[in-house]
Gaussian input, Z-matrix of N, CA and C with variables (Angstrom, degrees):
# hf/3-21g

backbone

0 1
 N
 C     1     B1
 C     2     B2     1     A1
 N     3     B3     2     A2     1     D1
 C     4     B4     3     A3     2     D2
 C     5     B5     4     A4     3     D3
 N     6     B6     5     A5     4     D4
 C     7     B7     6     A6     5     D5
 C     8     B8     7     A7     6     D6
 N     9     B9     8     A8     7     D7
 C    10    B10     9     A9     8     D8
 C    11    B11    10    A10     9     D9
 N    12    B12    11    A11    10    D10
 C    13    B13    12    A12    11    D11
 C    14    B14    13    A13    12    D12
 N    15    B15    14    A14    13    D13
 C    16    B16    15    A15    14    D14
 C    17    B17    16    A16    15    D15
 N    18    B18    17    A17    16    D16
 C    19    B19    18    A18    17    D17
 C    20    B20    19    A19    18    D18
 N    21    B21    20    A20    19    D19
 C    22    B22    21    A21    20    D20
 C    23    B23    22    A22    21    D21
 N    24    B24    23    A23    22    D22
 C    25    B25    24    A24    23    D23
 C    26    B26    25    A25    24    D24
 N    27    B27    26    A26    25    D25
 C    28    B28    27    A27    26    D26
 C    29    B29    28    A28    27    D27
 N    30    B30    29    A29    28    D28
 C    31    B31    30    A30    29    D29
 C    32    B32    31    A31    30    D30
 N    33    B33    32    A32    31    D31
 C    34    B34    33    A33    32    D32
 C    35    B35    34    A34    33    D33
 N    36    B36    35    A35    34    D34
 C    37    B37    36    A36    35    D35
 C    38    B38    37    A37    36    D36
 N    39    B39    38    A38    37    D37
 C    40    B40    39    A39    38    D38
 C    41    B41    40    A40    39    D39
 N    42    B42    41    A41    40    D40
 C    43    B43    42    A42    41    D41
 C    44    B44    43    A43    42    D42
 N    45    B45    44    A44    43    D43
 C    46    B46    45    A45    44    D44
 C    47    B47    46    A46    45    D45
 N    48    B48    47    A47    46    D46
 C    49    B49    48    A48    47    D47
 C    50    B50    49    A49    48    D48
 N    51    B51    50    A50    49    D49
 C    52    B52    51    A51    50    D50
 C    53    B53    52    A52    51    D51
 N    54    B54    53    A53    52    D52
 C    55    B55    54    A54    53    D53
 C    56    B56    55    A55    54    D54
 N    57    B57    56    A56    55    D55
 C    58    B58    57    A57    56    D56
 C    59    B59    58    A58    57    D57
 N    60    B60    59    A59    58    D58
 C    61    B61    60    A60    59    D59
 C    62    B62    61    A61    60    D60
 N    63    B63    62    A62    61    D61
 C    64    B64    63    A63    62    D62
 C    65    B65    64    A64    63    D63
 N    66    B66    65    A65    64    D64
 C    67    B67    66    A66    65    D65
 C    68    B68    67    A67    66    D66
 N    69    B69    68    A68    67    D67
 C    70    B70    69    A69    68    D68
 C    71    B71    70    A70    69    D69

   B1=1.4595
   B2=1.5755
   B3=1.2525
   B4=1.4612
   B5=1.5652
   B6=1.3364
   B7=1.4868
   B8=1.4914
   B9=1.2101
   B10=1.5507
   B11=1.4992
   B12=1.3630
   B13=1.4316
   B14=1.6689
   B15=1.3350
   B16=1.3671
   B17=1.5133
   B18=1.2604
   B19=1.5244
   B20=1.6305
   B21=1.3164
   B22=1.4005
   B23=1.5531
   B24=1.3880
   B25=1.5542
   B26=1.5192
   B27=1.3149
   B28=1.4024
   B29=1.5219
   B30=1.2406
   B31=1.3700
   B32=1.5530
   B33=1.2859
   B34=1.4791
   B35=1.5774
   B36=1.3573
   B37=1.3958
   B38=1.5882
   B39=1.4200
   B40=1.3646
   B41=1.4571
   B42=1.2499
   B43=1.5047
   B44=1.5499
   B45=1.2817
   B46=1.3666
   B47=1.5649
   B48=1.2159
   B49=1.4717
   B50=1.5672
   B51=1.2734
   B52=1.5113
   B53=1.5298
   B54=1.3604
   B55=1.5038
   B56=1.5562
   B57=1.2966
   B58=1.5414
   B59=1.5742
   B60=1.2776
   B61=1.4971
   B62=1.5602
   B63=1.3639
   B64=1.4846
   B65=1.5853
   B66=1.2810
   B67=1.4840
   B68=1.5933
   B69=1.3852
   B70=1.4844
   B71=1.6087
   A1=105.10
   A2=123.61
   A3=122.39
   A4=110.30
   A5=117.37
   A6=117.81
   A7=112.06
   A8=122.87
   A9=121.49
   A10=113.08
   A11=117.67
   A12=118.97
   A13=102.81
   A14=119.71
   A15=122.63
   A16=112.57
   A17=119.14
   A18=127.87
   A19=99.02
   A20=117.51
   A21=118.12
   A22=114.18
   A23=108.56
   A24=117.72
   A25=113.65
   A26=118.12
   A27=123.55
   A28=109.88
   A29=118.64
   A30=122.76
   A31=113.69
   A32=110.88
   A33=117.40
   A34=108.56
   A35=117.94
   A36=120.57
   A37=106.98
   A38=116.92
   A39=121.71
   A40=112.81
   A41=117.33
   A42=120.63
   A43=111.97
   A44=119.49
   A45=124.76
   A46=111.55
   A47=116.17
   A48=118.52
   A49=118.97
   A50=110.31
   A51=115.84
   A52=110.75
   A53=113.04
   A54=120.00
   A55=112.92
   A56=115.69
   A57=114.90
   A58=109.53
   A59=115.47
   A60=125.28
   A61=106.90
   A62=118.60
   A63=122.03
   A64=110.51
   A65=117.45
   A66=120.39
   A67=106.40
   A68=116.50
   A69=116.32
   A70=106.21
   D1=-47.12
   D2=178.41
   D3=-60.15
   D4=-41.71
   D5=178.90
   D6=-61.15
   D7=-37.92
   D8=170.96
   D9=-62.39
   D10=-41.34
   D11=-173.83
   D12=-67.88
   D13=-47.42
   D14=179.26
   D15=-58.99
   D16=-43.83
   D17=-172.25
   D18=-66.04
   D19=-50.40
   D20=-175.14
   D21=-60.05
   D22=-40.61
   D23=173.89
   D24=-61.22
   D25=-42.00
   D26=175.09
   D27=-62.89
   D28=-52.87
   D29=-179.48
   D30=-57.05
   D31=-46.31
   D32=-179.11
   D33=-62.82
   D34=-38.45
   D35=-177.20
   D36=-68.25
   D37=-39.77
   D38=175.33
   D39=-60.24
   D40=-50.63
   D41=177.42
   D42=-56.97
   D43=-42.02
   D44=179.26
   D45=-65.27
   D46=-43.80
   D47=178.25
   D48=-80.81
   D49=-27.53
   D50=179.17
   D51=-48.82
   D52=-68.35
   D53=-177.26
   D54=-71.05
   D55=3.13
   D56=175.72
   D57=81.60
   D58=56.91
   D59=-177.00
   D60=-53.79
   D61=140.00
   D62=-179.06
   D63=-73.43
   D64=-4.18
   D65=-171.17
   D66=-72.26
   D67=-39.54
   D68=-175.07
   D69=-100.65

């Protein structure tokens, strides 16, 4: 269960950073 959460967090982070999210 934790692995899925961690993986989704990492993939979400990658998706947000890949297109150059305005958050950072």
